[in-house]
A tleap script that builds the chain and sets N, CA, C and O, in Angstrom:
source leaprc.protein.ff14SB
mol = sequence {
  NMET ASN GLU MET ASP ARG ILE LYS LEU GLU
  ALA ALA ALA PHE ARG GLY LEU VAL GLY HIE
  LEU ARG GLU ARG THR ASP VAL GLN ASN ILE
  ASP ILE MET ASN LEU ALA GLY PHE CYS ARG
  ASN CYS LEU SER LYS TRP TYR LYS ALA ALA
  ALA ASP ALA GLN GLY ILE SER ILE THR LYS
  ASP GLU ALA LEU GLU ALA ILE TYR CYS MET
  PRO TYR ASP ALA TRP LYS ALA LYS TYR GLN
  GLN GLU ALA THR GLN GLU GLN LYS ASP ARG
  PHE ASN GLN THR LYS PRO LEU HIE ALA LYS
  ILE SER GLY HIE CVAL
}
set mol.1.N position { -33.965 61.851 209.946 }
set mol.1.CA position { -32.577 62.277 209.896 }
set mol.1.C position { -31.946 61.720 208.626 }
set mol.1.O position { -32.158 60.559 208.275 }
set mol.2.N position { -31.176 62.546 207.949 }
set mol.2.CA position { -30.539 62.056 206.739 }
set mol.2.C position { -29.255 61.295 207.083 }
set mol.2.O position { -28.751 61.366 208.204 }
set mol.3.N position { -28.757 60.587 206.117 }
set mol.3.CA position { -27.593 59.705 206.298 }
set mol.3.C position { -26.349 60.479 206.745 }
set mol.3.O position { -25.630 60.012 207.628 }
set mol.4.N position { -26.082 61.628 206.168 }
set mol.4.CA position { -24.889 62.401 206.519 }
set mol.4.C position { -24.962 62.904 207.958 }
set mol.4.O position { -23.962 62.878 208.675 }
set mol.5.N position { -26.140 63.362 208.385 }
set mol.5.CA position { -26.295 63.801 209.777 }
set mol.5.C position { -26.082 62.627 210.738 }
set mol.5.O position { -25.445 62.782 211.780 }
set mol.6.N position { -26.617 61.456 210.385 }
set mol.6.CA position { -26.430 60.270 211.227 }
set mol.6.C position { -24.946 59.941 211.349 }
set mol.6.O position { -24.457 59.673 212.447 }
set mol.7.N position { -24.235 59.961 210.236 }
set mol.7.CA position { -22.797 59.667 210.242 }
set mol.7.C position { -22.047 60.681 211.095 }
set mol.7.O position { -21.160 60.308 211.863 }
set mol.8.N position { -22.395 61.962 210.970 }
set mol.8.CA position { -21.738 62.999 211.769 }
set mol.8.C position { -21.971 62.775 213.265 }
set mol.8.O position { -21.049 62.922 214.068 }
set mol.9.N position { -23.196 62.422 213.633 }
set mol.9.CA position { -23.508 62.176 215.042 }
set mol.9.C position { -22.775 60.942 215.567 }
set mol.9.O position { -22.240 60.957 216.676 }
set mol.10.N position { -22.752 59.881 214.770 }
set mol.10.CA position { -22.034 58.671 215.182 }
set mol.10.C position { -20.540 58.957 215.344 }
set mol.10.O position { -19.917 58.485 216.294 }
set mol.11.N position { -19.973 59.721 214.427 }
set mol.11.CA position { -18.555 60.070 214.519 }
set mol.11.C position { -18.284 60.904 215.766 }
set mol.11.O position { -17.282 60.691 216.449 }
set mol.12.N position { -19.159 61.841 216.064 }
set mol.12.CA position { -18.991 62.665 217.262 }
set mol.12.C position { -19.101 61.820 218.528 }
set mol.12.O position { -18.344 62.021 219.477 }
set mol.13.N position { -20.037 60.879 218.546 }
set mol.13.CA position { -20.188 59.998 219.701 }
set mol.13.C position { -18.938 59.125 219.877 }
set mol.13.O position { -18.480 58.913 221.000 }
set mol.14.N position { -18.397 58.628 218.779 }
set mol.14.CA position { -17.177 57.825 218.826 }
set mol.14.C position { -16.022 58.664 219.366 }
set mol.14.O position { -15.271 58.208 220.228 }
set mol.15.N position { -15.877 59.892 218.859 }
set mol.15.CA position { -14.809 60.769 219.358 }
set mol.15.C position { -14.986 61.042 220.845 }
set mol.15.O position { -14.003 61.114 221.583 }
set mol.16.N position { -16.214 61.191 221.286 }
set mol.16.CA position { -16.482 61.395 222.709 }
set mol.16.C position { -16.080 60.192 223.541 }
set mol.16.O position { -15.477 60.342 224.604 }
set mol.17.N position { -16.409 58.997 223.064 }
set mol.17.CA position { -16.030 57.775 223.768 }
set mol.17.C position { -14.518 57.640 223.850 }
set mol.17.O position { -13.976 57.371 224.922 }
set mol.18.N position { -13.833 57.825 222.731 }
set mol.18.CA position { -12.378 57.707 222.700 }
set mol.18.C position { -11.751 58.769 223.607 }
set mol.18.O position { -10.817 58.473 224.352 }
set mol.19.N position { -12.253 59.989 223.550 }
set mol.19.CA position { -11.744 61.052 224.415 }
set mol.19.C position { -11.922 60.721 225.883 }
set mol.19.O position { -11.024 60.953 226.693 }
set mol.20.N position { -13.068 60.186 226.224 }
set mol.20.CA position { -13.331 59.797 227.613 }
set mol.20.C position { -12.350 58.715 228.061 }
set mol.20.O position { -11.792 58.797 229.155 }
set mol.21.N position { -12.140 57.705 227.218 }
set mol.21.CA position { -11.215 56.630 227.575 }
set mol.21.C position { -9.776 57.136 227.679 }
set mol.21.O position { -9.002 56.626 228.490 }
set mol.22.N position { -9.412 58.121 226.877 }
set mol.22.CA position { -8.068 58.704 226.971 }
set mol.22.C position { -7.886 59.414 228.306 }
set mol.22.O position { -6.801 59.380 228.888 }
set mol.23.N position { -8.945 60.057 228.791 }
set mol.23.CA position { -8.885 60.753 230.079 }
set mol.23.C position { -8.870 59.779 231.257 }
set mol.23.O position { -8.259 60.058 232.289 }
set mol.24.N position { -9.538 58.642 231.103 }
set mol.24.CA position { -9.678 57.690 232.201 }
set mol.24.C position { -8.594 56.613 232.131 }
set mol.24.O position { -8.886 55.422 232.025 }
set mol.25.N position { -7.353 57.054 232.193 }
set mol.25.CA position { -6.229 56.114 232.155 }
set mol.25.C position { -6.188 55.230 233.394 }
set mol.25.O position { -5.501 54.209 233.407 }
set mol.26.N position { -6.924 55.619 234.440 }
set mol.26.CA position { -6.995 54.791 235.648 }
set mol.26.C position { -7.822 53.535 235.424 }
set mol.26.O position { -7.684 52.563 236.167 }
set mol.27.N position { -8.675 53.543 234.411 }
set mol.27.CA position { -9.516 52.381 234.115 }
set mol.27.C position { -8.743 51.467 233.168 }
set mol.27.O position { -8.404 51.845 232.047 }
set mol.28.N position { -8.481 50.277 233.642 }
set mol.28.CA position { -7.705 49.317 232.875 }
set mol.28.C position { -8.580 48.644 231.820 }
set mol.28.O position { -9.795 48.528 231.985 }
set mol.29.N position { -7.950 48.207 230.743 }
set mol.29.CA position { -8.682 47.519 229.676 }
set mol.29.C position { -9.424 46.301 230.200 }
set mol.29.O position { -10.550 46.035 229.780 }
set mol.30.N position { -8.812 45.563 231.107 }
set mol.30.CA position { -9.477 44.351 231.614 }
set mol.30.C position { -10.744 44.721 232.379 }
set mol.30.O position { -11.715 43.965 232.370 }
set mol.31.N position { -10.741 45.889 233.048 }
set mol.31.CA position { -11.956 46.336 233.736 }
set mol.31.C position { -13.067 46.621 232.733 }
set mol.31.O position { -14.215 46.222 232.929 }
set mol.32.N position { -12.708 47.319 231.652 }
set mol.32.CA position { -13.701 47.615 230.612 }
set mol.32.C position { -14.193 46.314 229.989 }
set mol.32.O position { -15.391 46.128 229.777 }
set mol.33.N position { -13.259 45.423 229.701 }
set mol.33.CA position { -13.612 44.141 229.081 }
set mol.33.C position { -14.550 43.342 229.988 }
set mol.33.O position { -15.536 42.770 229.524 }
set mol.34.N position { -14.237 43.310 231.267 }
set mol.34.CA position { -15.057 42.528 232.189 }
set mol.34.C position { -16.454 43.115 232.359 }
set mol.34.O position { -17.403 42.378 232.627 }
set mol.35.N position { -16.591 44.412 232.209 }
set mol.35.CA position { -17.904 45.046 232.354 }
set mol.35.C position { -18.676 45.129 231.048 }
set mol.35.O position { -19.889 44.925 231.023 }
set mol.36.N position { -17.972 45.429 229.966 }
set mol.36.CA position { -18.678 45.746 228.718 }
set mol.36.C position { -18.413 44.769 227.576 }
set mol.36.O position { -19.123 44.790 226.570 }
set mol.37.N position { -17.401 43.915 227.719 }
set mol.37.CA position { -17.121 42.953 226.663 }
set mol.37.C position { -16.278 43.502 225.528 }
set mol.37.O position { -16.095 42.827 224.515 }
set mol.38.N position { -15.759 44.717 225.678 }
set mol.38.CA position { -14.830 45.288 224.699 }
set mol.38.C position { -13.872 46.198 225.456 }
set mol.38.O position { -14.106 46.525 226.619 }
set mol.39.N position { -12.790 46.607 224.792 }
set mol.39.CA position { -11.820 47.491 225.434 }
set mol.39.C position { -11.220 48.432 224.392 }
set mol.39.O position { -11.660 48.456 223.243 }
set mol.40.N position { -10.235 49.189 224.789 }
set mol.40.CA position { -9.573 50.116 223.867 }
set mol.40.C position { -8.980 49.374 222.671 }
set mol.40.O position { -9.040 49.856 221.540 }
set mol.41.N position { -8.408 48.199 222.930 }
set mol.41.CA position { -7.831 47.417 221.839 }
set mol.41.C position { -8.902 46.997 220.837 }
set mol.41.O position { -8.661 46.989 219.630 }
set mol.42.N position { -10.075 46.649 221.337 }
set mol.42.CA position { -11.183 46.309 220.440 }
set mol.42.C position { -11.534 47.499 219.563 }
set mol.42.O position { -11.739 47.351 218.358 }
set mol.43.N position { -11.604 48.686 220.170 }
set mol.43.CA position { -11.903 49.883 219.389 }
set mol.43.C position { -10.875 50.077 218.283 }
set mol.43.O position { -11.225 50.451 217.163 }
set mol.44.N position { -9.599 49.821 218.599 }
set mol.44.CA position { -8.572 49.984 217.561 }
set mol.44.C position { -8.751 48.961 216.444 }
set mol.44.O position { -8.510 49.269 215.277 }
set mol.45.N position { -9.172 47.749 216.792 }
set mol.45.CA position { -9.427 46.730 215.761 }
set mol.45.C position { -10.610 47.128 214.892 }
set mol.45.O position { -10.572 46.951 213.675 }
set mol.46.N position { -11.655 47.662 215.500 }
set mol.46.CA position { -12.820 48.108 214.742 }
set mol.46.C position { -12.460 49.298 213.867 }
set mol.46.O position { -12.945 49.418 212.743 }
set mol.47.N position { -11.612 50.173 214.381 }
set mol.47.CA position { -11.146 51.341 213.625 }
set mol.47.C position { -10.378 50.887 212.383 }
set mol.47.O position { -10.600 51.396 211.285 }
set mol.48.N position { -9.476 49.925 212.570 }
set mol.48.CA position { -8.698 49.403 211.445 }
set mol.48.C position { -9.614 48.687 210.454 }
set mol.48.O position { -9.458 48.848 209.244 }
set mol.49.N position { -10.556 47.908 210.948 }
set mol.49.CA position { -11.490 47.208 210.059 }
set mol.49.C position { -12.299 48.202 209.232 }
set mol.49.O position { -12.553 47.969 208.051 }
set mol.50.N position { -12.706 49.315 209.853 }
set mol.50.CA position { -13.444 50.340 209.121 }
set mol.50.C position { -12.558 50.966 208.049 }
set mol.50.O position { -13.010 51.218 206.932 }
set mol.51.N position { -11.297 51.215 208.392 }
set mol.51.CA position { -10.362 51.762 207.400 }
set mol.51.C position { -10.191 50.782 206.243 }
set mol.51.O position { -10.249 51.170 205.076 }
set mol.52.N position { -9.982 49.523 206.575 }
set mol.52.CA position { -9.815 48.500 205.531 }
set mol.52.C position { -11.044 48.448 204.614 }
set mol.52.O position { -10.917 48.351 203.393 }
set mol.53.N position { -12.224 48.515 205.217 }
set mol.53.CA position { -13.461 48.453 204.439 }
set mol.53.C position { -13.606 49.650 203.505 }
set mol.53.O position { -14.243 49.551 202.456 }
set mol.54.N position { -13.020 50.775 203.885 }
set mol.54.CA position { -13.080 51.988 203.062 }
set mol.54.C position { -11.886 52.123 202.129 }
set mol.54.O position { -11.771 53.105 201.396 }
set mol.55.N position { -10.988 51.123 202.160 }
set mol.55.CA position { -9.807 51.180 201.309 }
set mol.55.C position { -8.759 52.163 201.794 }
set mol.55.O position { -7.925 52.625 201.016 }
set mol.56.N position { -8.801 52.482 203.083 }
set mol.56.CA position { -7.841 53.407 203.685 }
set mol.56.C position { -6.752 52.578 204.344 }
set mol.56.O position { -7.034 51.729 205.189 }
set mol.57.N position { -5.528 52.823 203.962 }
set mol.57.CA position { -4.415 52.011 204.437 }
set mol.57.C position { -3.864 52.557 205.757 }
set mol.57.O position { -3.256 53.626 205.793 }
set mol.58.N position { -4.085 51.810 206.836 }
set mol.58.CA position { -3.452 52.113 208.119 }
set mol.58.C position { -2.944 50.807 208.709 }
set mol.58.O position { -3.468 49.733 208.413 }
set mol.59.N position { -1.936 50.908 209.533 }
set mol.59.CA position { -1.386 49.732 210.189 }
set mol.59.C position { -2.099 49.501 211.511 }
set mol.59.O position { -2.832 50.362 211.998 }
set mol.60.N position { -1.874 48.334 212.080 }
set mol.60.CA position { -2.407 48.022 213.404 }
set mol.60.C position { -1.897 49.044 214.416 }
set mol.60.O position { -2.661 49.520 215.255 }
set mol.61.N position { -0.603 49.383 214.340 }
set mol.61.CA position { -0.026 50.350 215.276 }
set mol.61.C position { -0.645 51.737 215.117 }
set mol.61.O position { -0.863 52.436 216.106 }
set mol.62.N position { -0.927 52.134 213.886 }
set mol.62.CA position { -1.578 53.426 213.654 }
set mol.62.C position { -2.995 53.430 214.217 }
set mol.62.O position { -3.447 54.439 214.759 }
set mol.63.N position { -3.691 52.315 214.092 }
set mol.63.CA position { -5.039 52.217 214.660 }
set mol.63.C position { -4.989 52.287 216.185 }
set mol.63.O position { -5.817 52.952 216.806 }
set mol.64.N position { -4.028 51.608 216.778 }
set mol.64.CA position { -3.864 51.679 218.237 }
set mol.64.C position { -3.584 53.112 218.676 }
set mol.64.O position { -4.163 53.595 219.650 }
set mol.65.N position { -2.696 53.786 217.956 }
set mol.65.CA position { -2.348 55.159 218.318 }
set mol.65.C position { -3.543 56.101 218.154 }
set mol.65.O position { -3.670 57.068 218.906 }
set mol.66.N position { -4.409 55.837 217.193 }
set mol.66.CA position { -5.606 56.655 217.017 }
set mol.66.C position { -6.515 56.572 218.240 }
set mol.66.O position { -7.198 57.542 218.569 }
set mol.67.N position { -6.528 55.437 218.906 }
set mol.67.CA position { -7.367 55.257 220.089 }
set mol.67.C position { -6.655 55.734 221.354 }
set mol.67.O position { -7.252 56.421 222.183 }
set mol.68.N position { -5.393 55.374 221.501 }
set mol.68.CA position { -4.644 55.688 222.720 }
set mol.68.C position { -4.031 57.082 222.725 }
set mol.68.O position { -3.632 57.569 223.783 }
set mol.69.N position { -3.946 57.742 221.559 }
set mol.69.CA position { -3.353 59.065 221.412 }
set mol.69.C position { -1.848 59.055 221.710 }
set mol.69.O position { -1.266 60.092 222.028 }
set mol.70.N position { -1.244 57.910 221.608 }
set mol.70.CA position { 0.195 57.718 221.756 }
set mol.70.C position { 0.492 56.293 221.324 }
set mol.70.O position { -0.426 55.479 221.224 }
set mol.71.N position { 1.745 55.976 221.067 }
set mol.71.CA position { 2.053 54.580 220.737 }
set mol.71.C position { 1.592 53.650 221.866 }
set mol.71.O position { 1.720 53.973 223.047 }
set mol.72.N position { 1.060 52.505 221.480 }
set mol.72.CA position { 0.500 51.557 222.445 }
set mol.72.C position { 1.524 51.148 223.503 }
set mol.72.O position { 1.189 51.071 224.685 }
set mol.73.N position { 2.760 50.886 223.097 }
set mol.73.CA position { 3.784 50.496 224.069 }
set mol.73.C position { 4.033 51.599 225.096 }
set mol.73.O position { 4.279 51.311 226.267 }
set mol.74.N position { 3.972 52.852 224.669 }
set mol.74.CA position { 4.154 53.971 225.595 }
set mol.74.C position { 2.992 54.029 226.586 }
set mol.74.O position { 3.198 54.264 227.777 }
set mol.75.N position { 1.766 53.815 226.090 }
set mol.75.CA position { 0.600 53.822 226.977 }
set mol.75.C position { 0.710 52.699 228.009 }
set mol.75.O position { 0.479 52.909 229.199 }
set mol.76.N position { 1.064 51.512 227.535 }
set mol.76.CA position { 1.201 50.378 228.460 }
set mol.76.C position { 2.238 50.680 229.529 }
set mol.76.O position { 1.997 50.432 230.711 }
set mol.77.N position { 3.388 51.213 229.133 }
set mol.77.CA position { 4.453 51.503 230.090 }
set mol.77.C position { 4.025 52.560 231.111 }
set mol.77.O position { 4.416 52.501 232.276 }
set mol.78.N position { 3.229 53.514 230.667 }
set mol.78.CA position { 2.840 54.626 231.537 }
set mol.78.C position { 1.630 54.314 232.412 }
set mol.78.O position { 1.571 54.750 233.562 }
set mol.79.N position { 0.662 53.564 231.879 }
set mol.79.CA position { -0.620 53.423 232.562 }
set mol.79.C position { -1.047 52.000 232.913 }
set mol.79.O position { -1.787 51.809 233.878 }
set mol.80.N position { -0.607 51.011 232.165 }
set mol.80.CA position { -1.134 49.661 232.380 }
set mol.80.C position { -0.583 49.056 233.662 }
set mol.80.O position { 0.614 49.131 233.940 }
set mol.81.N position { -1.471 48.460 234.429 }
set mol.81.CA position { -1.105 47.778 235.660 }
set mol.81.C position { -1.302 46.282 235.472 }
set mol.81.O position { -2.074 45.850 234.616 }
set mol.82.N position { -0.607 45.510 236.266 }
set mol.82.CA position { -0.782 44.061 236.233 }
set mol.82.C position { -2.204 43.733 236.687 }
set mol.82.O position { -2.676 44.256 237.696 }
set mol.83.N position { -2.866 42.884 235.953 }
set mol.83.CA position { -4.230 42.478 236.315 }
set mol.83.C position { -4.190 41.643 237.586 }
set mol.83.O position { -3.295 40.823 237.787 }
set mol.84.N position { -5.179 41.873 238.434 }
set mol.84.CA position { -5.288 41.076 239.649 }
set mol.84.C position { -5.826 39.691 239.293 }
set mol.84.O position { -6.367 39.483 238.207 }
set mol.85.N position { -5.673 38.773 240.201 }
set mol.85.CA position { -6.209 37.432 239.967 }
set mol.85.C position { -7.725 37.475 239.818 }
set mol.85.O position { -8.290 36.742 239.006 }
set mol.86.N position { -8.378 38.321 240.588 }
set mol.86.CA position { -9.830 38.474 240.483 }
set mol.86.C position { -10.228 38.975 239.082 }
set mol.86.O position { -11.197 38.482 238.504 }
set mol.87.N position { -9.491 39.943 238.540 }
set mol.87.CA position { -9.778 40.442 237.199 }
set mol.87.C position { -9.571 39.345 236.154 }
set mol.87.O position { -10.374 39.195 235.232 }
set mol.88.N position { -8.499 38.589 236.304 }
set mol.88.CA position { -8.211 37.500 235.365 }
set mol.88.C position { -9.282 36.424 235.441 }
set mol.88.O position { -9.723 35.910 234.413 }
set mol.89.N position { -9.701 36.083 236.657 }
set mol.89.CA position { -10.749 35.069 236.829 }
set mol.89.C position { -12.054 35.517 236.175 }
set mol.89.O position { -12.717 34.734 235.494 }
set mol.90.N position { -12.415 36.778 236.387 }
set mol.90.CA position { -13.645 37.307 235.795 }
set mol.90.C position { -13.553 37.277 234.271 }
set mol.90.O position { -14.513 36.912 233.593 }
set mol.91.N position { -12.404 37.659 233.742 }
set mol.91.CA position { -12.205 37.624 232.294 }
set mol.91.C position { -12.381 36.205 231.763 }
set mol.91.O position { -13.066 35.993 230.762 }
set mol.92.N position { -11.770 35.246 232.427 }
set mol.92.CA position { -11.865 33.856 231.974 }
set mol.92.C position { -13.273 33.303 232.086 }
set mol.92.O position { -13.657 32.444 231.291 }
set mol.93.N position { -14.060 33.775 233.059 }
set mol.93.CA position { -15.443 33.329 233.200 }
set mol.93.C position { -16.319 33.818 232.054 }
set mol.93.O position { -17.281 33.148 231.679 }
set mol.94.N position { -16.000 34.962 231.504 }
set mol.94.CA position { -16.840 35.549 230.462 }
set mol.94.C position { -16.159 35.538 229.102 }
set mol.94.O position { -16.641 36.176 228.167 }
set mol.95.N position { -15.056 34.829 228.980 }
set mol.95.CA position { -14.284 34.826 227.731 }
set mol.95.C position { -15.116 34.481 226.494 }
set mol.95.O position { -14.969 35.154 225.474 }
set mol.96.N position { -15.979 33.467 226.537 }
set mol.96.CA position { -16.780 33.187 225.328 }
set mol.96.C position { -17.612 34.385 224.894 }
set mol.96.O position { -17.741 34.643 223.697 }
set mol.97.N position { -18.180 35.123 225.851 }
set mol.97.CA position { -18.959 36.316 225.527 }
set mol.97.C position { -18.048 37.372 224.901 }
set mol.97.O position { -18.408 37.998 223.905 }
set mol.98.N position { -16.866 37.566 225.492 }
set mol.98.CA position { -15.925 38.552 224.952 }
set mol.98.C position { -15.547 38.203 223.512 }
set mol.98.O position { -15.479 39.085 222.656 }
set mol.99.N position { -15.306 36.950 223.252 }
set mol.99.CA position { -14.888 36.545 221.915 }
set mol.99.C position { -15.960 36.872 220.888 }
set mol.99.O position { -15.656 37.288 219.770 }
set mol.100.N position { -17.220 36.681 221.276 }
set mol.100.CA position { -18.318 36.962 220.358 }
set mol.100.C position { -18.461 38.460 220.106 }
set mol.100.O position { -18.706 38.877 218.974 }
set mol.101.N position { -18.311 39.275 221.155 }
set mol.101.CA position { -18.533 40.708 221.043 }
set mol.101.C position { -17.341 41.401 220.383 }
set mol.101.O position { -17.519 42.255 219.515 }
set mol.102.N position { -16.138 41.035 220.793 }
set mol.102.CA position { -14.994 41.859 220.430 }
set mol.102.C position { -13.962 41.186 219.548 }
set mol.102.O position { -13.031 41.842 219.083 }
set mol.103.N position { -14.103 39.911 219.309 }
set mol.103.CA position { -13.120 39.224 218.497 }
set mol.103.C position { -11.891 38.780 219.276 }
set mol.103.O position { -10.906 38.346 218.679 }
set mol.104.N position { -11.935 38.881 220.598 }
set mol.104.CA position { -10.827 38.417 221.428 }
set mol.104.C position { -10.798 36.901 221.481 }
set mol.104.O position { -11.832 36.246 221.352 }
set mol.105.N position { -9.640 36.362 221.667 }
set mol.105.CA position { -9.356 34.946 221.865 }
set mol.105.C position { -9.749 34.091 220.721 }
set mol.105.O position { -9.561 32.875 220.766 }
savepdb mol mol.pdb
quit
């Protein structure tokens, strides 16, 4: 496979992942973080880092909106629920792993 085809496939896979997460507003970021070690916010940070590496100027808020398909504050107000104590405990148990994978904490 040539480099351009690989890039096109990776971009399509990324768009598929982001699209899926946009549809699954019932799945909270802490749930994704506790299972996979990254969340929508991590994707926005990686998106911004990729833009920075390419010399493309975007803000943190623009990167968040690229992932959430709306301003982050609007998404939080519409979809985010308070984390349960069990979710918080699980997050704290795996926090070192999360920090290594996603840059959290």
